[in-house]
N, C-alpha and C positions, 0 to 999 in steps of 0.2 A: 871338795870342789864342786861347784853347782853348775847349772846349765842356764842357758839364755835362749829365748826365742828372738830371732832377728829377722827383720825384713829389709831386703836390699832392693833399691830401685835401679832398674837397668834401662837406659835410654838407647834405642837403636840409632844407627847412623843415617837413616833415611825413613821417610813416610812410606816408601815403597817396599821396605823390608818385609819378608814373609814372617809374621809374628809366630805362627805355629812352629816353623823350623827353628827359629830363634829360641823359643821356649824349650824345644826338644834338646837343642845344643847346650843351653844352660844346665838342664837337668843332668846331662852327660858330663859336664864339666865340674859338677859339685863335687868337692874333695870328700874322701871317705870319712873325715872327721865330722862332717856335718850330716844331719838327717833332714831330708826333704819333708816339708809340711804342707806346702800349698803354692799356688801361683795364680796371679790375677792380672789381667791387662786392663789398664786405666787410660781413658782418653785424656790428653793433655790440651792440645789446641791445634787447629789447622790440620787435622788428620794425623798428628803425631800422637803416639801412644807409648806409655811406659809399661814395663813389666815389673810387677811387685812380687818378689820371690821370698817366700818364708821358709825358714829352716831353724833347726835346734843345733847348738854347738856348746862346747864347754866354755865356761867363763874364764878359763886360763888365759894368761898373757897372750895377747895376739887375737883372741876371740874370733871376730868375723874377717880378719885379715886374709887368711888363706882362701876364703870364698871370694873375697873382693878381687884378689889377684888372679884367681882362676877365671872369673867372669871377664875381666878386662882383656884376656887372651882370646875370647870367643869372637870369631869373625862376625861383623855386623854390629858389635857393641860400640856405641859412641862414648858413654860414660856409665859409671857405676858409683852409687852413693848409698850409705847406710840410712835407711828411712826410720827405723826404730829398733831398740834392743831392750828387752825386758827380761828380768829374772823369773825363772819358772821353778 
C-alpha cells in the first residue's frame, strides 16, 4: 500500500472570513489518517481567497474522502474540492 500527496482547495463562505482562524480550524479538523504538509492562501477574485491544504494519506480505497468530509464540517467552509493527487 502506497501513499499519496493530495492538495484540497477550500473556499470560505465569505470574503470577510478570518482566513487565519479558518486555517487553524482546518488543521484541527484533519483526521489522524492524514499527515499535514503545508497550507497556502491563494487569491481568486474580488477579494475572495482559497486555502490550498496539502497532506499525505494512504492510497487505500477512499483516499482523500475522510479529509474532504472533515473539512466540509468546519464552520465557514463553503466548498471543498480535490485540487491534485500524486503518488509518492
